[in-house]
PASEBA-1860 file (N, C-alpha, C; in nm, 3 decimals):
! residues 165
1> MAASTVVK> 0.085/-0.117/0.000/0.000/0.000/0.000/0.089/0.123/0.000 ~ 0.066/0.212/-0.092/0.143/0.336/-0.101/0.091/0.437/0.001 ~ 0.182/0.518/0.052/0.143/0.623/0.146/0.057/0.726/0.074 ~ -0.036/0.784/0.147/-0.124/0.886/0.091/-0.045/1.010/0.053 ~ -0.091/1.077/-0.050/-0.029/1.203/-0.092/-0.124/1.321/-0.070 ~ -0.239/1.295/-0.005/-0.337/1.400/0.021/-0.321/1.448/0.165 ~ -0.294/1.576/0.181/-0.281/1.634/0.314/-0.420/1.641/0.378 ~ -0.431/1.591/0.500/-0.560/1.594/0.572/-0.568/1.722/0.655
9> NFRDGSIL> -0.693/1.767/0.679/-0.712/1.886/0.763/-0.830/1.868/0.857 ~ -0.865/1.974/0.929/-0.969/1.968/1.031/-1.105/1.925/0.977 ~ -1.129/1.938/0.850/-1.257/1.899/0.791/-1.272/1.747/0.780 ~ -1.161/1.675/0.795/-1.162/1.530/0.773/-1.181/1.449/0.901 ~ -1.185/1.513/1.019/-1.187/1.438/1.144/-1.323/1.429/1.210 ~ -1.339/1.325/1.292/-1.455/1.311/1.381/-1.409/1.240/1.507 ~ -1.472/1.275/1.620/-1.433/1.222/1.751/-1.547/1.140/1.810 ~ -1.514/1.021/1.857/-1.611/0.933/1.922/-1.566/0.909/2.067
17> VEDGTTPT> -1.660/0.920/2.161/-1.636/0.892/2.303/-1.716/0.767/2.338 ~ -1.650/0.668/2.402/-1.720/0.546/2.443/-1.685/0.514/2.588 ~ -1.785/0.461/2.660/-1.759/0.416/2.797/-1.722/0.268/2.795 ~ -1.718/0.205/2.912/-1.677/0.066/2.921/-1.790/-0.034/2.934 ~ -1.914/0.006/2.904/-2.026/-0.086/2.910/-2.006/-0.198/2.809 ~ -2.024/-0.323/2.853/-2.012/-0.437/2.763/-2.146/-0.508/2.752 ~ -2.178/-0.564/2.640/-2.098/-0.573/2.518/-2.109/-0.448/2.429 ~ -2.205/-0.359/2.459/-2.225/-0.242/2.374/-2.200/-0.115/2.454
25> PLSHTVVF> -2.089/-0.048/2.429/-2.059/0.074/2.505/-2.158/0.187/2.478 ~ -2.181/0.270/2.579/-2.251/0.395/2.556/-2.155/0.481/2.474 ~ -2.207/0.552/2.375/-2.118/0.630/2.290/-2.177/0.767/2.260 ~ -2.088/0.858/2.229/-2.127/0.994/2.190/-2.034/1.040/2.078 ~ -2.091/1.079/1.966/-2.013/1.137/1.857/-2.012/1.288/1.879 ~ -1.893/1.344/1.888/-1.877/1.486/1.917/-1.923/1.567/1.795 ~ -2.006/1.669/1.821/-2.052/1.758/1.715/-2.012/1.901/1.748 ~ -2.008/1.984/1.649/-1.974/2.125/1.663/-1.833/2.145/1.717
33> EAGDFSVS> -1.743/2.052/1.682/-1.606/2.069/1.732/-1.529/2.166/1.645 ~ -1.427/2.225/1.706/-1.348/2.327/1.638/-1.249/2.266/1.539 ~ -1.223/2.137/1.549/-1.125/2.074/1.461/-0.983/2.093/1.509 ~ -0.966/2.093/1.642/-0.833/2.117/1.698/-0.786/2.004/1.790 ~ -0.832/1.882/1.764/-0.791/1.767/1.846/-0.639/1.756/1.844 ~ -0.581/1.740/1.962/-0.435/1.722/1.968/-0.402/1.617/2.073 ~ -0.293/1.548/2.051/-0.240/1.452/2.149/-0.088/1.466/2.148 ~ -0.030/1.469/2.268/0.114/1.487/2.282/0.173/1.374/2.365
41> GLMANQKE> 0.295/1.338/2.333/0.366/1.239/2.413/0.360/1.098/2.360 ~ 0.322/1.080/2.235/0.322/0.945/2.176/0.466/0.907/2.147 ~ 0.506/0.790/2.193/0.643/0.745/2.167/0.650/0.593/2.174 ~ 0.757/0.538/2.123/0.777/0.394/2.126/0.772/0.343/2.269 ~ 0.696/0.241/2.292/0.684/0.174/2.421/0.621/0.258/2.531 ~ 0.586/0.383/2.504/0.529/0.473/2.605/0.611/0.470/2.734 ~ 0.740/0.480/2.721/0.832/0.481/2.835/0.920/0.605/2.827 ~ 0.955/0.659/2.945/1.052/0.768/2.950/1.187/0.717/2.902
49> VTTYLDRG> 1.263/0.804/2.842/1.398/0.770/2.800/1.493/0.839/2.898 ~ 1.580/0.761/2.957/1.676/0.814/3.054/1.817/0.787/3.004 ~ 1.901/0.886/3.023/2.042/0.868/2.986/2.124/0.847/3.113 ~ 2.221/0.763/3.102/2.316/0.740/3.211/2.454/0.781/3.161 ~ 2.516/0.866/3.237/2.646/0.919/3.195/2.761/0.845/3.261 ~ 2.867/0.834/3.188/2.992/0.774/3.237/3.095/0.887/3.244 ~ 3.105/0.944/3.363/3.197/1.056/3.387/3.174/1.169/3.287 ~ 3.045/1.201/3.266/3.009/1.314/3.181/2.981/1.280/3.037
57> DLGSVRYT> 3.011/1.159/2.994/2.985/1.119/2.856/2.872/1.016/2.856 ~ 2.802/1.009/2.744/2.692/0.915/2.731/2.742/0.772/2.749 ~ 2.682/0.705/2.847/2.718/0.566/2.871/2.611/0.471/2.822 ~ 2.484/0.510/2.844/2.374/0.422/2.807/2.245/0.502/2.798 ~ 2.154/0.456/2.716/2.020/0.514/2.704/1.922/0.402/2.734 ~ 1.832/0.424/2.830/1.739/0.319/2.873/1.597/0.371/2.885 ~ 1.503/0.279/2.870/1.363/0.310/2.902/1.345/0.294/3.052 ~ 1.263/0.384/3.112/1.234/0.372/3.255/1.083/0.376/3.277
65> NQTFPTGS> 1.033/0.480/3.338/0.892/0.488/3.377/0.797/0.498/3.258 ~ 0.678/0.443/3.275/0.575/0.456/3.173/0.533/0.602/3.162 ~ 0.502/0.645/3.040/0.452/0.781/3.017/0.304/0.775/2.983 ~ 0.238/0.888/3.000/0.094/0.895/2.977/0.065/1.016/2.888 ~ 0.038/0.992/2.760/0.012/1.102/2.668/-0.107/1.187/2.714 ~ -0.102/1.313/2.677/-0.210/1.406/2.709/-0.262/1.468/2.581 ~ -0.380/1.525/2.588/-0.436/1.587/2.470/-0.551/1.679/2.504 ~ -0.608/1.736/2.399/-0.719/1.827/2.418/-0.796/1.844/2.287
73> FTVHFTDL> -0.918/1.898/2.300/-0.996/1.942/2.185/-1.102/2.038/2.235 ~ -1.158/2.116/2.143/-1.254/2.219/2.178/-1.382/2.199/2.097 ~ -1.496/2.225/2.162/-1.624/2.220/2.092/-1.700/2.350/2.118 ~ -1.782/2.387/2.022/-1.868/2.503/2.039/-1.985/2.462/2.128 ~ -2.014/2.541/2.228/-2.115/2.507/2.328/-2.256/2.516/2.271 ~ -2.335/2.408/2.292/-2.476/2.408/2.257/-2.563/2.374/2.378 ~ -2.518/2.282/2.462/-2.595/2.238/2.578/-2.499/2.174/2.676 ~ -2.535/2.172/2.804/-2.442/2.123/2.904/-2.476/1.985/2.956
81> SDGTDSLL> -2.602/1.964/2.997/-2.639/1.835/3.056/-2.785/1.805/3.028 ~ -2.814/1.677/3.009/-2.951/1.635/2.982/-2.968/1.492/3.027 ~ -3.081/1.461/3.086/-3.108/1.327/3.136/-3.139/1.226/3.027 ~ -3.172/1.273/2.907/-3.210/1.181/2.800/-3.118/1.187/2.679 ~ -3.089/1.307/2.632/-3.007/1.323/2.512/-2.859/1.307/2.544 ~ -2.785/1.254/2.448/-2.641/1.235/2.462/-2.569/1.368/2.441 ~ -2.497/1.413/2.545/-2.420/1.537/2.538/-2.276/1.510/2.580 ~ -2.183/1.584/2.522/-2.041/1.560/2.546/-2.004/1.573/2.694
89> ADALTKQG> -2.043/1.681/2.759/-2.005/1.700/2.900/-2.054/1.584/2.985 ~ -2.174/1.535/2.958/-2.228/1.421/3.033/-2.144/1.295/3.008 ~ -2.107/1.273/2.882/-2.030/1.153/2.846/-1.894/1.152/2.914 ~ -1.836/1.270/2.937/-1.703/1.280/2.995/-1.703/1.290/3.148 ~ -1.818/1.327/3.206/-1.824/1.345/3.352/-1.920/1.249/3.420 ~ -1.975/1.155/3.343/-2.064/1.051/3.397/-2.187/1.113/3.464 ~ -2.250/1.203/3.391/-2.371/1.268/3.441/-2.480/1.260/3.336 ~ -2.598/1.313/3.368/-2.709/1.317/3.274/-2.737/1.181/3.214
97> SFNSAVST> -2.747/1.173/3.081/-2.779/1.046/3.015/-2.666/0.944/3.028 ~ -2.551/0.984/3.080/-2.438/0.893/3.101/-2.418/0.860/3.249 ~ -2.519/0.886/3.333/-2.500/0.861/3.477/-2.483/0.713/3.510 ~ -2.520/0.625/3.419/-2.500/0.481/3.441/-2.378/0.429/3.364 ~ -2.300/0.519/3.309/-2.182/0.479/3.230/-2.084/0.402/3.318 ~ -2.003/0.320/3.253/-1.903/0.237/3.321/-1.765/0.283/3.275 ~ -1.673/0.296/3.367/-1.536/0.332/3.334/-1.474/0.226/3.244 ~ -1.392/0.268/3.150/-1.321/0.172/3.066/-1.217/0.094/3.147
105> LGTNAEVY> -1.189/0.140/3.268/-1.099/0.066/3.357/-1.171/-0.047/3.430 ~ -1.305/-0.054/3.417/-1.383/-0.161/3.478/-1.492/-0.108/3.570 ~ -1.587/-0.194/3.601/-1.703/-0.153/3.680/-1.666/-0.111/3.822 ~ -1.558/-0.162/3.876/-1.519/-0.128/4.013/-1.409/-0.023/4.019 ~ -1.377/0.037/3.907/-1.269/0.137/3.903/-1.311/0.263/3.978 ~ -1.218/0.317/4.052/-1.244/0.443/4.123/-1.248/0.561/4.026 ~ -1.164/0.556/3.923/-1.153/0.666/3.827/-1.238/0.635/3.703 ~ -1.320/0.732/3.664/-1.401/0.718/3.544/-1.318/0.757/3.422
113> TVKLTLTI> -1.302/0.665/3.330/-1.228/0.688/3.207/-1.312/0.648/3.087 ~ -1.275/0.699/2.971/-1.346/0.669/2.847/-1.245/0.635/2.738 ~ -1.295/0.582/2.630/-1.215/0.557/2.510/-1.242/0.671/2.413 ~ -1.137/0.732/2.362/-1.149/0.839/2.263/-1.094/0.789/2.130 ~ -1.169/0.811/2.023/-1.123/0.771/1.890/-1.138/0.889/1.796 ~ -1.027/0.931/1.738/-1.029/1.031/1.632/-1.019/0.955/1.500 ~ -1.119/0.972/1.415/-1.116/0.911/1.282/-1.091/1.021/1.181 ~ -0.993/0.999/1.096/-0.957/1.096/0.992/-0.991/1.032/0.858
121> QGTIHGDT> -1.081/1.095/0.785/-1.126/1.041/0.657/-1.008/1.025/0.562 ~ -0.995/0.907/0.507/-0.891/0.880/0.408/-0.951/0.828/0.279 ~ -1.051/0.742/0.293/-1.108/0.679/0.173/-1.169/0.780/0.078 ~ -1.226/0.889/0.131/-1.286/0.989/0.042/-1.178/1.066/-0.037 ~ -1.052/1.047/0.004/-0.940/1.113/-0.066/-0.857/1.012/-0.146 ~ -0.911/0.890/-0.164/-0.842/0.790/-0.243/-0.750/0.698/-0.163 ~ -0.743/0.717/-0.031/-0.662/0.627/0.052/-0.732/0.491/0.059 ~ -0.659/0.388/0.093/-0.719/0.255/0.102/-0.805/0.238/0.228
129> ADHTITLD> -0.788/0.327/0.327/-0.866/0.318/0.450/-0.868/0.455/0.518 ~ -0.959/0.470/0.614/-0.956/0.587/0.700/-0.844/0.567/0.802 ~ -0.808/0.672/0.872/-0.700/0.668/0.969/-0.758/0.694/1.107 ~ -0.708/0.625/1.210/-0.762/0.644/1.344/-0.651/0.656/1.447 ~ -0.682/0.733/1.549/-0.603/0.737/1.672/-0.699/0.695/1.781 ~ -0.672/0.580/1.842/-0.759/0.527/1.946/-0.684/0.530/2.078 ~ -0.744/0.595/2.176/-0.683/0.614/2.307/-0.774/0.553/2.413 ~ -0.728/0.446/2.476/-0.807/0.378/2.579/-0.780/0.438/2.717
137> DCACSVDF> -0.881/0.432/2.802/-0.868/0.469/2.943/-0.823/0.613/2.962 ~ -0.899/0.706/2.904/-0.867/0.848/2.914/-0.949/0.913/3.026 ~ -0.881/0.975/3.120/-0.946/1.056/3.223/-0.956/1.197/3.166 ~ -1.078/1.251/3.164/-1.103/1.379/3.097/-1.149/1.485/3.195 ~ -1.115/1.609/3.164/-1.171/1.723/3.236/-1.231/1.817/3.133 ~ -1.336/1.888/3.175/-1.409/1.977/3.085/-1.407/2.118/3.142 ~ -1.368/2.214/3.059/-1.369/2.355/3.098/-1.470/2.428/3.010 ~ -1.546/2.520/3.072/-1.643/2.602/2.999/-1.589/2.743/2.987
145> SEGDPNSL> -1.602/2.802/2.868/-1.561/2.941/2.848/-1.671/3.016/2.774 ~ -1.703/3.132/2.827/-1.800/3.218/2.761/-1.728/3.300/2.654 ~ -1.793/3.323/2.543/-1.730/3.400/2.436/-1.817/3.400/2.313 ~ -1.757/3.421/2.200/-1.830/3.420/2.074/-1.764/3.322/1.979 ~ -1.800/3.194/1.987/-1.908/3.137/2.066/-1.861/3.091/2.204 ~ -1.957/3.054/2.290/-1.921/2.984/2.413/-1.858/2.852/2.373 ~ -1.770/2.798/2.460/-1.704/2.675/2.421/-1.678/2.584/2.541 ~ -1.659/2.457/2.510/-1.614/2.357/2.606/-1.475/2.313/2.560
153> SVSFTCYG> -1.380/2.317/2.650/-1.247/2.268/2.621/-1.226/2.139/2.699 ~ -1.186/2.035/2.631/-1.166/1.905/2.692/-1.016/1.876/2.697 ~ -0.968/1.839/2.815/-0.830/1.795/2.833/-0.833/1.651/2.881 ~ -0.736/1.571/2.838/-0.737/1.431/2.881/-0.596/1.379/2.899 ~ -0.588/1.275/2.981/-0.465/1.198/2.997/-0.501/1.054/2.966 ~ -0.420/0.989/2.881/-0.445/0.850/2.841/-0.363/0.756/2.928 ~ -0.434/0.665/2.997/-0.367/0.567/3.084/-0.369/0.427/3.025 ~ -0.425/0.411/2.906/-0.438/0.279/2.846/-0.358/0.263/2.718
161> TIALT> -0.403/0.171/2.637/-0.335/0.142/2.512/-0.365/0.248/2.407 ~ -0.274/0.261/2.313/-0.286/0.358/2.206/-0.266/0.285/2.075 ~ -0.359/0.305/1.982/-0.347/0.241/1.852/-0.355/0.347/1.744 ~ -0.260/0.343/1.652/-0.259/0.432/1.536/-0.275/0.346/1.412 ~ -0.382/0.374/1.335/-0.405/0.295/1.213/-0.426/0.387/1.095
END
């Protein structure tokens, strides 16, 4: 398969949030997003790289502690919480229609986490498949900002597996 030659942009992405309910997770497709999804800290083995010096010169490079990538995205505010309709803030804070949601870390987990998937359209540009960044076990926080427009900013830390396809 040849690498794509079409540059992708914010118009090609969509974000899906899923909880840990089995066999069918509760899910929310993010709407009215700004197209600014970002994730930082992806690296081989998700481990810190540490150098050990031998009297001031490089002696060895080793993996040490596990790292936890972080990220964020912004959505234009339409609604905050609802007991019936699926809303982003509810999906990320286990409230409203997501009050029975299950953490992706398991039913007995103290910390509520979700699975985040960014899908980037590829097939509509002639690629053999769409592209995805899947982040398991993400603890999320939501910030509200008033403005033109009002917005919700989501920050997350990924504690689970990461798949890039």
